[in-house]
MIVEX-994723 format. One record per residue (C-alpha): residue number from 1; residue in three letters; x, y, z. Coordinates in Angstrom, 2 decimals. Layout:
% residues N
{rec NUM; 'ALA'; {X; Y; Z}};
...
//
This chain:
% residues 295
{rec 1; 'MET'; {19.11; 21.30; -1.63}};
{rec 2; 'VAL'; {19.49; 19.34; 1.65}};
{rec 3; 'VAL'; {20.80; 15.58; 1.67}};
{rec 4; 'TRP'; {19.69; 13.76; 4.98}};
{rec 5; 'GLN'; {22.18; 12.07; 6.38}};
{rec 6; 'ARG'; {20.23; 9.15; 7.83}};
{rec 7; 'VAL'; {16.42; 7.72; 7.02}};
{rec 8; 'LEU'; {14.23; 5.64; 8.70}};
{rec 9; 'VAL'; {12.57; 2.74; 6.67}};
{rec 10; 'THR'; {9.15; 1.28; 8.52}};
{rec 11; 'GLY'; {7.77; -1.19; 6.99}};
{rec 12; 'ALA'; {11.55; -1.79; 5.94}};
{rec 13; 'THR'; {10.50; -5.78; 4.78}};
{rec 14; 'GLY'; {6.83; -4.87; 3.12}};
{rec 15; 'ASN'; {6.53; -4.41; -0.84}};
{rec 16; 'THR'; {7.46; -0.75; -0.65}};
{rec 17; 'GLY'; {9.60; -0.49; 2.45}};
{rec 18; 'SER'; {12.11; -2.88; 0.85}};
{rec 19; 'ARG'; {12.07; -1.13; -1.98}};
{rec 20; 'VAL'; {12.52; 2.34; -0.73}};
{rec 21; 'VAL'; {15.40; 0.81; 1.14}};
{rec 22; 'ALA'; {17.57; -0.36; -1.32}};
{rec 23; 'GLY'; {16.70; 2.89; -3.66}};
{rec 24; 'LEU'; {17.74; 5.00; -1.00}};
{rec 25; 'ARG'; {21.02; 3.06; -0.17}};
{rec 26; 'GLN'; {22.06; 3.04; -4.02}};
{rec 27; 'ARG'; {22.26; 6.28; -3.86}};
{rec 28; 'GLY'; {24.38; 6.80; -1.31}};
{rec 29; 'ILE'; {21.52; 7.13; 1.86}};
{rec 30; 'GLU'; {22.64; 5.59; 5.46}};
{rec 31; 'VAL'; {19.22; 4.19; 5.84}};
{rec 32; 'ARG'; {17.69; 2.38; 8.78}};
{rec 33; 'ALA'; {15.63; -0.20; 7.66}};
{rec 34; 'ALA'; {13.07; -0.81; 10.84}};
{rec 35; 'SER'; {10.08; -3.77; 10.89}};
{rec 36; 'ARG'; {8.61; -5.56; 13.71}};
{rec 37; 'SER'; {11.02; -8.85; 12.36}};
{rec 38; 'GLY'; {13.93; -6.51; 11.65}};
{rec 39; 'ALA'; {17.94; -5.89; 13.14}};
{rec 40; 'VAL'; {16.41; -3.37; 14.22}};
{rec 41; 'ARG'; {12.33; -3.52; 15.83}};
{rec 42; 'PHE'; {10.01; -1.70; 15.43}};
{rec 43; 'ASP'; {6.53; -1.55; 16.14}};
{rec 44; 'TRP'; {3.61; 0.88; 16.39}};
{rec 45; 'ASP'; {1.73; -0.36; 19.23}};
{rec 46; 'GLU'; {5.02; -1.32; 21.26}};
{rec 47; 'PRO'; {6.77; 2.99; 22.16}};
{rec 48; 'ASP'; {9.59; 1.07; 23.55}};
{rec 49; 'THR'; {11.01; -0.30; 20.15}};
{rec 50; 'TRP'; {10.43; 3.69; 18.47}};
{rec 51; 'ALA'; {14.09; 5.38; 20.79}};
{rec 52; 'ALA'; {16.08; 2.45; 18.68}};
{rec 53; 'ALA'; {14.34; 3.00; 15.15}};
{rec 54; 'VAL'; {14.78; 7.42; 15.77}};
{rec 55; 'THR'; {17.38; 8.02; 17.58}};
{rec 56; 'GLY'; {19.93; 9.33; 14.96}};
{rec 57; 'VAL'; {17.77; 9.93; 12.01}};
{rec 58; 'ASP'; {17.33; 12.71; 10.36}};
{rec 59; 'ALA'; {14.30; 12.04; 7.95}};
{rec 60; 'MET'; {11.81; 9.05; 7.80}};
{rec 61; 'TYR'; {9.59; 7.27; 5.39}};
{rec 62; 'LEU'; {6.20; 5.84; 7.10}};
{rec 63; 'ALA'; {4.41; 3.24; 5.63}};
{rec 64; 'THR'; {1.39; 3.69; 8.09}};
{rec 65; 'PRO'; {-0.03; 1.15; 10.38}};
{rec 66; 'MET'; {-3.66; -0.53; 9.62}};
{rec 67; 'THR'; {-4.13; -1.56; 13.55}};
{rec 68; 'ASN'; {-7.28; -2.98; 14.86}};
{rec 69; 'ALA'; {-7.16; -0.43; 18.04}};
{rec 70; 'GLY'; {-8.67; 3.01; 15.77}};
{rec 71; 'PHE'; {-6.65; 1.42; 11.94}};
{rec 72; 'GLY'; {-3.36; 3.32; 14.29}};
{rec 73; 'ALA'; {-4.12; 7.21; 14.12}};
{rec 74; 'ALA'; {-3.38; 6.84; 17.79}};
{rec 75; 'ALA'; {-0.08; 4.79; 17.28}};
{rec 76; 'VAL'; {1.27; 7.36; 13.82}};
{rec 77; 'GLY'; {0.62; 10.55; 15.77}};
{rec 78; 'ASP'; {1.95; 10.05; 19.23}};
{rec 79; 'PHE'; {4.77; 8.85; 17.41}};
{rec 80; 'VAL'; {5.47; 11.00; 15.35}};
{rec 81; 'GLU'; {5.34; 13.90; 17.75}};
{rec 82; 'TYR'; {8.29; 11.66; 19.58}};
{rec 83; 'ALA'; {10.00; 11.42; 16.75}};
{rec 84; 'VAL'; {10.17; 15.14; 15.74}};
{rec 85; 'ALA'; {11.62; 15.90; 19.35}};
{rec 86; 'GLN'; {14.29; 13.62; 18.32}};
{rec 87; 'GLY'; {15.22; 15.50; 15.70}};
{rec 88; 'VAL'; {13.61; 14.40; 12.36}};
{rec 89; 'ARG'; {13.31; 17.08; 9.63}};
{rec 90; 'ARG'; {11.38; 15.52; 6.91}};
{rec 91; 'ILE'; {8.75; 12.96; 7.17}};
{rec 92; 'VAL'; {7.47; 11.15; 4.14}};
{rec 93; 'LEU'; {4.43; 9.13; 4.24}};
{rec 94; 'LEU'; {2.55; 6.43; 1.97}};
{rec 95; 'ALA'; {-1.20; 7.33; 3.02}};
{rec 96; 'GLY'; {-4.01; 6.38; 1.08}};
{rec 97; 'ARG'; {-6.56; 7.41; -1.01}};
{rec 98; 'SER'; {-9.19; 7.16; 0.07}};
{rec 99; 'ALA'; {-8.49; 9.97; 2.93}};
{rec 100; 'ARG'; {-9.86; 12.61; -0.77}};
{rec 101; 'ALA'; {-12.54; 10.06; -1.43}};
{rec 102; 'CYS'; {-16.73; 11.06; -1.01}};
{rec 103; 'PRO'; {-17.16; 9.76; 0.86}};
{rec 104; 'SER'; {-13.49; 10.48; 2.52}};
{rec 105; 'SER'; {-12.65; 7.85; 5.13}};
{rec 106; 'PRO'; {-11.82; 9.29; 8.51}};
{rec 107; 'TYR'; {-9.57; 6.83; 8.75}};
{rec 108; 'MET'; {-6.76; 7.48; 6.50}};
{rec 109; 'ARG'; {-7.17; 11.21; 6.60}};
{rec 110; 'ALA'; {-6.46; 10.42; 11.03}};
{rec 111; 'LEU'; {-3.54; 9.06; 9.21}};
{rec 112; 'GLU'; {-2.45; 12.12; 7.47}};
{rec 113; 'GLU'; {-3.16; 14.77; 10.00}};
{rec 114; 'PRO'; {-0.03; 14.21; 12.33}};
{rec 115; 'VAL'; {2.13; 13.95; 9.49}};
{rec 116; 'ARG'; {0.52; 17.81; 8.29}};
{rec 117; 'ALA'; {0.79; 19.45; 11.58}};
{rec 118; 'SER'; {4.47; 17.68; 12.78}};
{rec 119; 'GLY'; {5.82; 21.45; 11.93}};
{rec 120; 'VAL'; {8.42; 19.68; 9.56}};
{rec 121; 'GLU'; {8.81; 19.19; 5.65}};
{rec 122; 'TRP'; {6.52; 16.64; 5.22}};
{rec 123; 'THR'; {5.74; 15.21; 1.64}};
{rec 124; 'VAL'; {2.04; 12.78; 1.37}};
{rec 125; 'LEU'; {2.23; 9.87; -1.13}};
{rec 126; 'SER'; {-2.00; 8.32; -1.79}};
{rec 127; 'PRO'; {-1.26; 5.23; -4.06}};
{rec 128; 'GLY'; {-4.50; 3.69; -5.73}};
{rec 129; 'VAL'; {-4.46; -0.13; -4.52}};
{rec 130; 'PHE'; {-1.42; -1.79; -5.69}};
{rec 131; 'GLN'; {-1.19; -4.46; -8.24}};
{rec 132; 'GLN'; {0.63; -6.59; -6.09}};
{rec 133; 'ASN'; {-2.62; -7.67; -3.58}};
{rec 134; 'PHE'; {-2.88; -10.11; -6.33}};
{rec 135; 'LEU'; {0.39; -11.73; -4.74}};
{rec 136; 'THR'; {-1.51; -11.85; -1.44}};
{rec 137; 'GLU'; {-2.03; -14.69; 0.41}};
{rec 138; 'GLY'; {-5.55; -14.67; 0.29}};
{rec 139; 'TRP'; {-5.64; -13.66; -3.48}};
{rec 140; 'ARG'; {-2.28; -15.68; -4.35}};
{rec 141; 'ALA'; {-4.99; -18.41; -3.46}};
{rec 142; 'GLY'; {-7.51; -18.21; -5.48}};
{rec 143; 'ILE'; {-5.86; -17.11; -8.66}};
{rec 144; 'ARG'; {-4.29; -21.06; -7.92}};
{rec 145; 'THR'; {-7.03; -22.13; -7.56}};
{rec 146; 'GLY'; {-9.10; -20.53; -9.68}};
{rec 147; 'ALA'; {-11.79; -18.52; -7.84}};
{rec 148; 'VAL'; {-11.09; -15.22; -7.24}};
{rec 149; 'GLU'; {-13.37; -13.96; -4.67}};
{rec 150; 'ARG'; {-14.50; -9.64; -3.67}};
{rec 151; 'VAL'; {-16.45; -7.77; -1.89}};
{rec 152; 'GLU'; {-17.95; -5.23; -3.28}};
{rec 153; 'ALA'; {-20.91; -2.06; -3.03}};
{rec 154; 'VAL'; {-21.06; -1.58; -6.36}};
{rec 155; 'PRO'; {-20.17; -4.01; -9.11}};
{rec 156; 'ASP'; {-16.84; -3.45; -11.75}};
{rec 157; 'VAL'; {-15.88; 0.19; -10.20}};
{rec 158; 'PRO'; {-12.62; 0.61; -12.12}};
{rec 159; 'VAL'; {-9.57; 0.90; -10.38}};
{rec 160; 'ASP'; {-6.21; 2.52; -11.16}};
{rec 161; 'PHE'; {-3.85; -0.36; -10.11}};
{rec 162; 'ILE'; {-0.33; 0.79; -9.31}};
{rec 163; 'ASP'; {3.14; -1.14; -9.44}};
{rec 164; 'VAL'; {4.54; -0.78; -5.85}};
{rec 165; 'ALA'; {8.21; -0.26; -7.01}};
{rec 166; 'ASP'; {6.89; 2.86; -8.29}};
{rec 167; 'ILE'; {5.47; 4.09; -5.40}};
{rec 168; 'ALA'; {9.14; 3.01; -4.08}};
{rec 169; 'GLU'; {10.90; 5.29; -7.13}};
{rec 170; 'VAL'; {8.94; 8.14; -6.00}};
{rec 171; 'ALA'; {9.30; 8.05; -2.60}};
{rec 172; 'VAL'; {13.30; 7.95; -3.27}};
{rec 173; 'ARG'; {13.42; 10.51; -5.95}};
{rec 174; 'VAL'; {11.58; 12.28; -3.03}};
{rec 175; 'PHE'; {13.74; 12.25; -0.48}};
{rec 176; 'THR'; {16.97; 12.59; -2.79}};
{rec 177; 'GLY'; {15.14; 15.99; -4.87}};
{rec 178; 'ALA'; {14.34; 19.38; -4.67}};
{rec 179; 'GLY'; {10.79; 21.00; -4.36}};
{rec 180; 'HIS'; {8.44; 17.84; -2.67}};
{rec 181; 'GLY'; {8.07; 20.38; 0.52}};
{rec 182; 'GLY'; {4.33; 19.97; 1.46}};
{rec 183; 'ALA'; {3.19; 17.73; -1.35}};
{rec 184; 'THR'; {0.35; 15.59; -1.96}};
{rec 185; 'TYR'; {1.04; 13.73; -4.88}};
{rec 186; 'GLU'; {-1.81; 11.24; -5.57}};
{rec 187; 'LEU'; {-0.34; 8.36; -7.57}};
{rec 188; 'SER'; {-1.75; 5.67; -10.05}};
{rec 189; 'GLY'; {-1.13; 3.20; -12.33}};
{rec 190; 'PRO'; {-1.96; 4.48; -16.34}};
{rec 191; 'ARG'; {-5.12; 3.13; -17.09}};
{rec 192; 'ALA'; {-8.36; 1.90; -14.85}};
{rec 193; 'LEU'; {-10.13; -1.49; -15.27}};
{rec 194; 'SER'; {-12.16; -3.24; -12.91}};
{rec 195; 'PHE'; {-10.79; -6.50; -10.28}};
{rec 196; 'ARG'; {-13.11; -8.43; -12.82}};
{rec 197; 'GLU'; {-11.52; -7.00; -16.08}};
{rec 198; 'ALA'; {-7.89; -8.10; -13.85}};
{rec 199; 'VAL'; {-8.82; -11.45; -12.87}};
{rec 200; 'GLY'; {-9.68; -12.15; -16.64}};
{rec 201; 'LEU'; {-6.39; -10.53; -16.89}};
{rec 202; 'ILE'; {-4.55; -12.52; -15.57}};
{rec 203; 'ALA'; {-6.70; -15.97; -16.34}};
{rec 204; 'ARG'; {-5.34; -15.03; -20.03}};
{rec 205; 'THR'; {-1.58; -14.77; -19.47}};
{rec 206; 'LEU'; {-1.83; -17.92; -17.26}};
{rec 207; 'ASP'; {-4.05; -19.73; -19.98}};
{rec 208; 'ARG'; {-6.52; -21.22; -17.73}};
{rec 209; 'PRO'; {-10.12; -20.53; -15.83}};
{rec 210; 'VAL'; {-9.60; -17.87; -13.18}};
{rec 211; 'THR'; {-13.62; -17.30; -12.63}};
{rec 212; 'TYR'; {-14.76; -13.43; -10.80}};
{rec 213; 'ARG'; {-17.39; -13.82; -7.72}};
{rec 214; 'ARG'; {-18.60; -10.40; -6.59}};
{rec 215; 'ILE'; {-19.41; -10.16; -2.86}};
{rec 216; 'ASP'; {-22.00; -7.39; -2.31}};
{rec 217; 'LEU'; {-21.19; -5.46; 0.93}};
{rec 218; 'ALA'; {-24.76; -5.18; 2.24}};
{rec 219; 'ASP'; {-24.61; -9.69; 2.29}};
{rec 220; 'TRP'; {-20.68; -9.15; 3.40}};
{rec 221; 'LEU'; {-22.08; -6.94; 6.58}};
{rec 222; 'ALA'; {-24.74; -9.15; 7.24}};
{rec 223; 'ASP'; {-22.54; -11.59; 7.69}};
{rec 224; 'ALA'; {-19.84; -9.79; 9.54}};
{rec 225; 'ARG'; {-22.62; -9.18; 12.18}};
{rec 226; 'ALA'; {-23.20; -12.70; 12.08}};
{rec 227; 'ARG'; {-20.11; -13.62; 12.86}};
{rec 228; 'GLU'; {-19.39; -10.24; 15.52}};
{rec 229; 'LEU'; {-16.83; -9.05; 13.31}};
{rec 230; 'PRO'; {-15.45; -5.84; 15.61}};
{rec 231; 'ASP'; {-17.49; -2.71; 14.84}};
{rec 232; 'ILE'; {-14.60; -0.69; 13.53}};
{rec 233; 'GLN'; {-13.75; -3.43; 11.00}};
{rec 234; 'VAL'; {-16.60; -3.35; 9.74}};
{rec 235; 'ASP'; {-17.40; -0.01; 9.72}};
{rec 236; 'PHE'; {-13.55; 0.20; 8.04}};
{rec 237; 'MET'; {-14.25; -1.79; 5.84}};
{rec 238; 'THR'; {-17.91; -0.23; 4.49}};
{rec 239; 'VAL'; {-15.86; 2.44; 4.57}};
{rec 240; 'ASN'; {-13.51; 1.44; 1.32}};
{rec 241; 'GLN'; {-15.83; 0.15; -0.84}};
{rec 242; 'LEU'; {-18.31; 3.34; -0.54}};
{rec 243; 'GLY'; {-14.91; 5.14; -1.02}};
{rec 244; 'GLN'; {-14.23; 3.14; -4.26}};
{rec 245; 'ALA'; {-17.85; 3.35; -5.69}};
{rec 246; 'GLY'; {-17.58; 6.87; -5.60}};
{rec 247; 'GLY'; {-14.86; 6.24; -8.40}};
{rec 248; 'ALA'; {-11.95; 7.16; -5.91}};
{rec 249; 'TYR'; {-9.62; 4.74; -7.75}};
{rec 250; 'SER'; {-10.99; 5.00; -10.63}};
{rec 251; 'VAL'; {-9.56; 8.89; -12.02}};
{rec 252; 'LEU'; {-6.69; 8.30; -13.40}};
{rec 253; 'HIS'; {-3.53; 10.53; -11.15}};
{rec 254; 'THR'; {-0.06; 12.17; -12.40}};
{rec 255; 'GLY'; {1.80; 11.86; -9.85}};
{rec 256; 'VAL'; {3.71; 9.22; -11.03}};
{rec 257; 'GLN'; {4.29; 11.34; -14.47}};
{rec 258; 'GLU'; {5.39; 14.77; -12.19}};
{rec 259; 'VAL'; {8.25; 13.05; -9.79}};
{rec 260; 'LEU'; {9.82; 10.21; -12.15}};
{rec 261; 'GLY'; {9.30; 12.07; -16.01}};
{rec 262; 'ARG'; {7.91; 9.12; -17.08}};
{rec 263; 'ALA'; {5.09; 6.59; -17.31}};
{rec 264; 'PRO'; {3.31; 3.76; -14.13}};
{rec 265; 'SER'; {3.97; 0.54; -15.13}};
{rec 266; 'PRO'; {1.42; -1.11; -16.41}};
{rec 267; 'PHE'; {-0.62; -3.88; -15.02}};
{rec 268; 'GLU'; {0.02; -6.65; -17.98}};
{rec 269; 'ARG'; {3.62; -5.73; -16.56}};
{rec 270; 'PHE'; {2.94; -7.29; -13.47}};
{rec 271; 'VAL'; {0.89; -9.92; -14.60}};
{rec 272; 'ARG'; {3.58; -11.20; -16.96}};
{rec 273; 'GLU'; {6.55; -10.92; -14.28}};
{rec 274; 'ALA'; {4.30; -12.50; -11.48}};
{rec 275; 'ALA'; {3.76; -15.40; -14.01}};
{rec 276; 'ALA'; {7.09; -15.41; -15.42}};
{rec 277; 'THR'; {7.50; -16.24; -11.18}};
{rec 278; 'GLY'; {5.12; -18.81; -10.65}};
{rec 279; 'GLU'; {3.11; -17.33; -8.14}};
{rec 280; 'TRP'; {-0.08; -18.01; -9.81}};
{rec 281; 'VAL'; {1.15; -22.17; -10.10}};
{rec 282; 'VAL'; {-0.76; -24.51; -8.07}};
{rec 283; 'ARG'; {1.51; -26.11; -5.06}};
{rec 284; 'ASP'; {1.33; -29.79; -4.28}};
{rec 285; 'GLY'; {3.99; -30.18; -1.74}};
{rec 286; 'PRO'; {7.08; -28.94; -0.89}};
{rec 287; 'GLY'; {8.85; -27.36; -3.97}};
{rec 288; 'ARG'; {6.30; -29.00; -6.89}};
{rec 289; 'ALA'; {4.31; -27.64; -8.53}};
{rec 290; 'CYS'; {1.41; -28.69; -11.03}};
{rec 291; 'THR'; {-0.90; -27.50; -13.89}};
{rec 292; 'THR'; {-3.44; -29.24; -13.49}};
{rec 293; 'ARG'; {-6.44; -26.74; -14.83}};
{rec 294; 'SER'; {-10.17; -26.13; -12.67}};
{rec 295; 'ARG'; {-12.63; -26.66; -13.14}};
//
């Protein structure tokens, strides 16, 4: 088995990247942790930052960018070509399930293609929707105030929410184990539930009302055109939602079990832990929290 001497982790301050960094370091692997704001600065859109990130690296974990400039496909292709020329021999790519949806997302496929065609050993990780998305700014604010909204093409389609810790652990195992070259691992949680059910579970755990309102995709599209959002942003949202409506995120996959030999972490555990840390408590000032129930 090849032991990688130094692994570049892009998005090293992000949900999966920070955990991949920690997991590799625990196993004695030297890590170059790169991000837009880290000690090793890396920006997909600034090629002059690439050399410092990749020089002397023999493997890399790529958390692909989501930018308005074609959602990063051109930058990924250029960077992969550059990294391989600099001596990188192993790539683990964090991709998106919608690359294999029906309809398939051309944006997600374009992010994978340069890695698959790189000529070096690669593995693609294709997860479902992150459980931790409920901690992102918009969702967290909605849960705190008791009203969550989301665009959906079809009401209440089940989703196989996955814990980012499971994704990161799979990535670390792929780097440190044998037999993963050329594999695409579809990663999901242990069961699928709709966003409405997920919000309901959060509300029960918090013991206060949190409502869920579906915004129909057609209504969102009309509003997006009225606001003159970029065509690529509108198309990306449309393709993503139609893929979800077609069940791309509803079918459970066994990638976590195949790589880790255990079941993935359930959504209920994530909700308990997030509630215990106070992530969804309403804040009324620095360091102060209130427990006012929403009307």
